[in-house]
Structure formats: structure tokens, C-alpha cells
C-alpha positions as CSV (number, residue, x, y, z in Angstrom):
1,M,-11.0,-27.9,-56.0
2,A,-7.7,-28.6,-54.4
3,S,-6.7,-26.5,-51.4
4,K,-3.8,-24.1,-51.7
5,P,-0.5,-25.7,-50.3
6,R,0.8,-24.1,-47.2
7,A,4.2,-22.4,-47.1
8,P,7.0,-24.5,-45.7
9,G,7.3,-23.9,-42.0
10,A,3.7,-22.8,-41.5
11,F,2.9,-25.8,-39.4
12,W,5.8,-25.0,-37.1
13,R,4.9,-21.4,-36.8
14,W,1.4,-22.6,-35.7
15,V,2.9,-25.0,-33.2
16,L,5.1,-22.2,-31.7
17,A,2.1,-19.8,-31.5
18,A,-0.1,-22.5,-29.8
19,G,2.7,-23.3,-27.3
20,L,3.1,-19.6,-26.4
21,C,-0.7,-19.2,-25.9
22,W,-0.8,-22.3,-23.6
23,A,2.1,-21.0,-21.6
24,G,0.6,-17.6,-21.2
25,G,3.5,-16.0,-23.3
26,V,1.5,-14.2,-26.0
27,G,0.2,-11.3,-23.9
28,A,2.5,-9.1,-21.8
29,T,2.1,-10.0,-18.2
30,D,2.7,-7.6,-15.3
31,P,4.1,-9.2,-12.2
32,E,3.8,-5.9,-10.3
33,A,0.1,-5.7,-11.1
34,G,-0.1,-9.3,-9.9
35,R,1.6,-8.5,-6.7
36,Q,-0.9,-5.7,-6.0
37,R,-3.8,-8.0,-6.8
38,A,-2.4,-10.8,-4.6
39,Q,-3.0,-8.8,-1.4
40,L,-6.3,-10.7,-0.9
41,C,-4.5,-14.0,-1.6
42,A,-2.0,-13.2,1.2
43,A,-4.5,-14.0,3.9
44,C,-4.2,-17.7,3.1
45,H,-1.2,-18.0,0.8
46,G,1.1,-15.6,2.6
47,P,2.4,-12.2,1.4
48,K,5.2,-13.8,-0.6
49,G,3.2,-16.9,-1.7
50,L,4.4,-19.1,1.2
51,A,1.4,-20.4,3.1
52,R,1.2,-20.3,6.8
53,M,-2.1,-22.2,7.1
54,P,-2.3,-26.0,7.0
55,M,-3.8,-27.4,3.9
56,T,-3.0,-24.3,1.9
57,P,-0.6,-24.6,-1.0
58,N,2.5,-22.5,-1.4
59,L,2.3,-20.5,-4.7
60,A,5.7,-18.9,-4.7
61,G,7.9,-20.2,-7.5
62,Q,5.2,-22.3,-9.1
63,P,5.2,-22.3,-12.9
64,E,3.2,-19.5,-14.4
65,G,1.2,-21.8,-16.7
66,Y,0.2,-24.0,-13.8
67,I,-1.1,-21.2,-11.6
68,G,-3.0,-19.6,-14.5
69,E,-4.6,-22.9,-15.5
70,Q,-5.7,-23.7,-11.9
71,L,-7.2,-20.2,-11.4
72,K,-9.1,-20.5,-14.7
73,A,-10.3,-24.0,-13.7
74,Y,-11.6,-22.5,-10.4
75,R,-13.3,-19.7,-12.3
76,A,-14.9,-22.0,-14.8
77,G,-16.1,-24.5,-12.1
78,R,-13.9,-27.3,-13.4
79,R,-12.0,-27.3,-10.1
80,V,-14.1,-26.7,-7.0
81,H,-13.1,-25.3,-3.6
82,N,-15.4,-23.3,-1.3
83,I,-13.1,-20.3,-1.1
84,M,-11.1,-20.4,-4.3
85,S,-14.1,-20.9,-6.5
86,L,-15.6,-17.6,-5.2
87,I,-12.3,-15.7,-5.3
88,A,-11.5,-16.7,-8.9
89,K,-14.9,-16.1,-10.3
90,P,-14.5,-12.4,-11.0
91,L,-10.9,-12.5,-12.1
92,S,-10.2,-11.5,-15.7
93,D,-7.8,-13.4,-17.9
94,D,-5.3,-10.5,-17.5
95,E,-5.6,-10.5,-13.7
96,I,-5.0,-14.3,-13.7
97,D,-2.0,-13.9,-16.0
98,N,-0.6,-11.1,-13.8
99,L,-1.1,-13.2,-10.6
100,A,0.5,-16.2,-12.2
101,A,3.5,-14.0,-13.3
102,W,3.9,-12.6,-9.8
103,Y,3.9,-15.9,-8.1
104,A,6.2,-17.5,-10.7
105,S,8.7,-14.6,-10.3
106,I,9.3,-15.3,-6.7
107,Q,12.4,-17.3,-6.1
108,V,12.3,-20.1,-3.6
109,E,15.2,-21.7,-1.9
110,V,14.7,-25.3,-0.8
111,V,16.5,-26.3,2.4
112,E,16.3,-29.8,4.0
113,K,15.3,-29.9,7.7
114,P,18.0,-31.3,9.9
């Protein structure tokens, strides 16, 4: 039995939906909820995502999808760090998405040192 042909454009609708899911764009994110949740993160990454500790990355202005993927990798154990693995473990997908939205929403100005 032959399969039913797909409507034209169905493939592109699927590609668009998959891209939105990967980028974290399907669900509504809440940067303000992320800001509130990021209070624990501020100890190492700074209150505005600009780290003051050596060997700690700045999170301000990083792409939302990147931050979300890294937090999910820590949570799943695909990326390992003594502190981050513990911190990310209890985070829900929504909390991760909100944290990513908060840090991505911070505008960073780059200035060269003299």
C-alpha cells in the first residue's frame, strides 16, 4: 500500500518547527523569572552575568540556545564540572529556558583595553 503524499510545504513546516525547538523558541520564556532564579548563579557568574572569579565564564549576552544546551548537558551528565553538575541537576526545562533568556537579554559592550 502506497503512503499518502504529503502536502507541499509540509517538509519546510517541519524544518521550521524543529529549528524553533532547537533554539528554544517554541515555549514562552520569561527572562524576569530567569533573573530571579539566577541569584544563586551570581556568586560565581556575577549579578549581571559578568564573572569576577578567574576561570568562570561570563554568561551575559551569550546566545540563548547555547546557554540552554550547556545547562542541559550539565544536568544530563554529558558535561561535567564539580559545581555546575550539582547546580544544574534539579533545574527543570522551563527554569533552564528562563535562565538562558535572562542571560541572553543582557546587552554587553565590548571595549578594547588601552
